C-alpha positions as CSV (number, residue, x, y, z in Angstrom):
1,X,48.9,139.9,131.2
2,X,49.4,136.9,128.9
3,X,52.6,135.0,129.6
4,X,54.2,134.1,126.3
5,X,57.1,131.8,125.4
6,X,59.1,131.8,122.2
7,X,60.6,128.4,121.4
8,X,63.4,128.9,118.9
9,X,64.0,132.5,119.6
10,X,67.4,132.9,117.8
11,X,66.1,132.6,114.2
12,X,64.7,135.4,112.1
13,X,61.1,134.6,113.0
14,X,62.0,134.3,116.7
15,X,63.6,137.8,116.8
16,X,60.7,139.2,114.9
17,X,58.3,137.7,117.4
18,X,60.3,139.3,120.2
19,X,60.5,142.7,118.4
20,X,56.8,142.9,117.9
21,X,55.8,141.4,121.3
22,X,58.1,143.9,123.1
23,X,55.5,146.7,122.4
24,X,52.4,144.5,122.7
25,X,50.4,145.9,125.6
26,X,48.8,142.6,126.7
27,X,51.7,140.2,126.8
28,X,54.9,139.5,128.6
29,X,57.7,137.3,127.2
30,X,58.5,135.0,130.1
31,X,60.7,132.4,128.3
32,X,62.8,132.2,125.2
33,X,64.7,129.1,124.1
34,X,67.8,128.6,122.0
35,X,70.3,125.7,122.2
36,X,73.0,127.7,120.5
37,X,72.8,130.8,122.6
38,X,71.7,129.3,126.0
39,X,72.8,131.6,128.8
40,X,73.1,134.7,126.7
41,X,70.6,137.6,126.7
42,X,68.5,137.6,123.6
43,X,69.5,141.3,123.2
44,X,73.1,140.3,122.9
45,X,72.3,137.8,120.1
46,X,70.1,140.5,118.4
47,X,71.4,144.0,119.4
48,X,68.3,145.6,117.9
49,X,66.4,144.3,121.0
50,X,68.8,146.1,123.5
51,X,66.8,147.8,126.3
52,X,63.6,146.5,124.7
53,X,63.6,142.8,125.5
54,X,65.1,141.7,128.8
55,X,65.3,137.9,128.7
56,X,68.0,135.3,128.6
57,X,67.9,132.4,126.2
58,X,67.5,129.0,127.8
59,X,67.8,125.4,126.6
60,X,64.8,123.6,128.1
61,X,62.9,120.4,127.4
62,X,59.2,120.8,126.4
63,X,58.3,119.4,129.9
64,X,60.4,122.1,131.6
65,X,58.7,124.8,129.5
66,X,55.0,124.1,130.4
67,X,54.9,126.1,133.6
68,X,56.9,129.1,132.2
69,X,54.1,130.5,130.0
70,X,50.5,130.3,129.1
71,X,50.9,130.6,125.3
72,X,53.7,129.4,123.1
73,X,55.1,130.2,119.6
74,X,57.1,127.2,118.2
75,X,59.5,128.9,115.8
76,X,61.5,125.8,115.1
77,X,62.3,123.7,112.0
78,X,60.0,121.1,110.5
79,X,60.0,117.8,112.4
80,X,61.2,119.5,115.6
81,X,57.8,121.1,116.1
82,X,55.9,117.8,116.1
83,X,58.0,116.6,118.9
84,X,57.2,119.7,121.1
85,X,53.6,120.8,120.3
86,X,51.8,117.7,121.6
87,X,53.4,118.1,125.0
88,X,52.4,121.7,125.2
89,X,48.8,120.9,124.2
90,X,48.6,118.1,126.7
91,X,49.6,120.6,129.4
92,X,46.7,122.8,128.4
93,X,48.7,125.5,126.6
94,X,47.8,127.3,123.4
95,X,50.3,127.2,120.5
96,X,51.0,128.9,117.2
97,X,53.4,126.7,115.3
98,X,55.4,128.5,112.6
99,X,56.7,125.3,111.0
100,X,55.0,123.3,108.2
101,X,54.2,120.3,110.6
102,X,50.5,121.0,111.0
103,X,49.6,123.0,107.9
104,X,49.0,120.1,105.5
105,X,45.6,118.4,106.4
106,X,46.6,115.1,104.8
107,X,49.4,113.4,106.6
108,X,50.3,111.4,103.5
109,X,50.8,114.5,101.5
110,X,52.9,116.0,104.2
111,X,55.1,112.9,104.3
112,X,55.5,113.0,100.5
113,X,57.0,116.6,100.7
114,X,58.7,116.6,104.1
115,X,59.2,113.5,106.3
116,X,57.4,111.0,108.4
117,X,54.9,112.6,110.7
118,X,55.1,111.4,114.3
119,X,51.7,112.8,115.5
120,X,49.3,112.8,112.6
121,X,46.4,112.6,115.0
122,X,47.1,116.3,116.1
123,X,46.7,117.6,112.5
124,X,42.9,117.5,112.7
125,X,42.9,119.8,115.7
126,X,45.0,122.6,114.1
127,X,43.3,125.6,112.4
128,X,45.1,127.0,109.4
129,X,46.2,130.4,110.5
130,X,45.2,132.7,107.7
131,X,42.8,135.0,109.7
132,X,41.2,136.6,106.7
133,X,39.8,133.2,105.7
134,X,39.7,131.1,108.9
135,X,39.0,133.6,111.6
136,X,36.1,131.7,113.3
137,X,38.1,128.5,113.5
138,X,41.2,130.2,114.9
139,X,39.2,131.8,117.7
140,X,38.1,128.5,119.0
141,X,41.2,126.3,118.8
142,X,44.3,125.7,120.9
143,X,46.7,125.0,118.0
144,X,47.2,127.2,114.9
145,X,49.3,126.2,112.0
146,X,50.8,129.5,110.8
147,X,50.9,129.7,107.0
148,X,54.0,129.8,104.9
149,X,55.1,133.1,103.5
150,X,54.5,132.3,99.8
151,X,51.1,130.6,100.5
152,X,50.0,133.8,102.4
153,X,50.7,136.1,99.5
154,X,49.3,133.8,96.9
155,X,46.1,132.7,98.7
156,X,45.1,136.2,99.7
157,X,45.8,137.3,96.1
158,X,43.6,134.6,94.5
159,X,40.8,134.2,97.0
160,X,38.3,136.6,95.5
161,X,38.8,135.3,92.0
162,X,38.4,131.6,93.0
163,X,35.4,132.2,95.2
164,X,33.7,134.0,92.3
165,X,34.7,131.3,89.8
166,X,36.0,134.1,87.5
167,X,39.1,132.3,86.3
168,X,40.1,128.9,84.8
169,X,42.1,127.4,87.7
170,X,44.1,125.1,85.3
171,X,45.8,128.3,83.9
172,X,47.2,129.7,87.2
173,X,50.9,130.6,87.0
174,X,52.6,132.1,90.0
175,X,55.9,133.9,89.8
176,X,57.1,134.8,93.3
177,X,60.2,136.7,94.5
178,X,61.5,136.6,98.1
179,X,64.1,138.3,100.2
180,X,66.9,136.3,101.6
181,X,65.6,136.2,105.2
182,X,63.2,133.5,103.8
183,X,66.1,131.1,103.8
184,X,66.6,131.4,107.6
185,X,69.6,132.5,109.6
186,X,71.7,129.3,109.4
187,X,74.9,129.8,107.4
188,X,74.6,128.6,103.8
189,X,76.7,129.4,100.8
190,X,73.6,130.3,98.7
191,X,72.7,133.1,101.2
192,X,76.1,134.7,101.5
193,X,76.2,138.4,100.5
194,X,78.5,137.8,97.5
195,X,76.2,135.0,96.3
196,X,73.1,137.1,96.5
197,X,74.0,140.8,95.9
198,X,73.7,142.2,92.4
199,X,71.8,139.1,91.3
200,X,68.4,137.6,90.8
201,X,67.7,133.9,90.3
202,X,65.0,131.3,90.4
203,X,65.3,128.2,92.7
204,X,63.3,125.0,93.4
205,X,61.9,125.1,89.9
206,X,59.8,122.5,88.2
207,X,57.2,122.1,90.9
208,X,59.6,121.1,93.6
209,X,59.1,123.8,96.3
210,X,57.7,122.5,99.5
211,X,55.1,125.2,99.7
212,X,53.3,123.9,96.7
213,X,51.0,121.4,98.5
214,X,50.1,124.0,101.0
215,X,49.2,126.5,98.3
216,X,47.2,124.0,96.3
217,X,45.4,122.8,99.4
218,X,44.1,126.3,100.2
219,X,43.3,127.3,96.6
220,X,41.4,124.0,96.2
221,X,39.4,124.7,99.3
222,X,38.5,128.2,98.0
223,X,37.4,126.8,94.6
224,X,35.8,123.6,96.0
225,X,37.7,121.5,93.5
226,X,41.2,120.3,93.0
227,X,43.7,122.9,91.7
228,X,47.2,122.3,90.4
229,X,49.4,125.4,89.8
230,X,52.7,126.3,88.1
231,X,54.9,128.0,90.8
232,X,58.4,129.3,90.4
233,X,60.1,131.1,93.3
234,X,63.0,133.6,92.9
235,X,65.6,135.0,95.3
236,X,65.8,138.7,95.5
237,X,69.0,140.5,96.8
238,X,67.0,142.2,99.6
239,X,66.5,141.2,103.2
240,X,62.7,141.3,103.5
241,X,59.7,141.0,101.3
242,X,57.7,138.8,98.9
243,X,56.1,139.9,95.7
244,X,53.9,137.3,94.0
245,X,52.7,138.0,90.4
246,X,49.9,135.7,89.6
247,X,48.5,135.0,86.1
248,X,45.2,133.3,85.1
249,X,42.8,133.2,82.2
250,X,39.4,134.7,82.7
251,X,36.3,132.5,82.5
252,X,34.0,135.4,82.6
253,X,34.1,139.0,81.2
254,X,34.9,141.6,83.8
255,X,36.0,145.3,83.7
256,X,38.8,146.8,85.6
257,X,36.3,148.7,87.8
258,X,34.4,145.5,88.5
259,X,37.7,143.7,89.3
260,X,38.7,146.3,91.8
261,X,35.2,146.4,93.3
262,X,35.3,142.6,93.8
263,X,38.5,142.9,95.8
264,X,37.4,145.8,97.8
265,X,34.2,144.0,98.8
266,X,36.1,140.7,99.6
267,X,38.5,142.5,102.0
268,X,36.2,145.1,103.3
269,X,37.0,145.6,107.0
270,X,40.2,143.6,106.9
271,X,42.8,145.7,108.7
272,X,45.8,144.1,107.1
273,X,44.8,143.6,103.5
274,X,45.2,146.8,101.5
275,X,43.7,147.0,98.0
276,X,45.7,149.3,95.8
277,X,43.7,151.9,93.9
278,X,43.4,151.5,90.1
279,X,46.7,152.3,88.4
280,X,48.7,151.8,91.6
281,X,50.8,148.6,92.0
282,X,52.1,147.0,95.2
283,X,55.8,147.0,96.1
284,X,57.8,145.2,98.8
285,X,59.2,148.5,100.2
286,X,55.6,149.7,101.0
287,X,54.9,146.7,103.3
288,X,58.4,146.3,104.9
289,X,58.2,145.7,108.6
290,X,54.4,145.6,108.7
291,X,51.6,143.0,108.9
292,X,50.1,144.3,105.7
293,X,49.4,142.5,102.4
294,X,49.1,145.0,99.5
295,X,47.2,143.6,96.5
296,X,47.1,145.2,93.0
297,X,45.6,144.0,89.8
298,X,45.5,144.5,86.1
299,X,43.6,143.0,83.1
300,X,45.4,142.0,80.0
301,X,42.6,142.1,77.5
302,X,44.9,141.1,74.6
303,X,45.4,137.7,76.2
304,X,42.2,137.5,78.3
305,X,44.3,137.2,81.4
306,X,44.0,138.7,84.9
307,X,47.2,139.6,86.7
308,X,47.2,139.8,90.4
309,X,50.2,141.3,92.4
310,X,50.5,140.7,96.1
311,X,53.2,142.1,98.4
312,X,54.0,141.1,102.0
313,X,56.9,141.2,104.4
314,X,57.9,137.6,104.5
315,X,58.8,137.6,108.2
316,X,55.9,139.7,109.4
317,X,52.6,138.9,107.6
318,X,54.5,135.9,106.1
319,X,55.4,134.6,109.6
320,X,55.7,136.3,113.0
321,X,53.2,139.2,112.5
322,X,50.6,136.8,111.3
323,X,51.4,134.5,114.3
324,X,50.8,137.3,116.7
325,X,47.6,138.2,114.8
326,X,46.5,134.6,115.4
327,X,47.6,134.8,119.1
328,X,45.3,137.8,119.6
329,X,42.3,135.9,118.1
330,X,43.0,132.8,120.2
331,X,43.0,134.8,123.4
332,X,40.1,137.2,122.7
333,X,42.2,140.3,122.1
334,X,41.6,142.8,119.4
335,X,43.1,141.2,116.3
336,X,45.3,144.2,115.4
337,X,46.8,144.6,118.9
338,X,50.5,145.3,118.7
339,X,50.5,145.1,114.9
340,X,49.4,148.6,113.8
341,X,52.9,150.1,113.1
342,X,53.2,151.6,109.7
343,X,55.6,149.9,107.2
344,X,59.3,151.0,107.3
345,X,60.2,153.4,104.6
346,X,62.7,153.9,103.1
């Protein structure tokens, strides 16, 4: 049985880790940390875990944590992770980090969008945790940088087109919508019910969202050349889900059948990527609570554009579920273990 620790258990990604791991047949949660709720059962902080997760939150230093588990999830804010992860690695532990601290391969780019990096030497040892693209690297490493939610939906959506050189990358426009859990659990006026309900609005416009360098890094790697995108995120009045609608001009002629065939071939055998049949489009309610990414597509022959639509649950495939998928790979477990529950509906 793999002993697992959740560092930062009182956020939305922390509780989602605990919820999924509670039914994972190969792991035991042996420690969960929270400064705010230290001394309280995690199930009292999140009553959905009652009689499913029997562990009390603790406020421990990284050095105090190392003997408590073999594998750790760091579900903590940016900057905090880089103070914790090196200590865990030095103690011989394996880690999936859910912050952005090790996702960006160039420390200078990270510092431009976030803050000063205190351990840039660790970045080179981190595998980018998108299993559908980096499975072999993930299996061999001790540190995985779990991708952001928007980058997951966008990268999976565009990968087959970029690898096949079918689109002009300079024309890529991404319009993404996210549920409010993406903003985290901390109290903020912009996330209050009355601020979100019955409305729909963009935010971080004009190329200012912090996920942009991560998205461009991964798309550029797929295309083997630098890519710059136009990206606008929006806030939906729902708790879970991301829907990314991606537009690009075609460089080569392709039929609808060929386009669907390209995607089916690209993701053949991938448990968690579901290609929608022709005429069927993805929706957030069809992936809710699951580790699935549903991808649909359409051709606009009038404008010579392809339209890719990608739906995920932002705190499962976009965060905690993908982190557990990576944990399975890092420990030689079947990749889908603990993650095969069907989406919630309705």
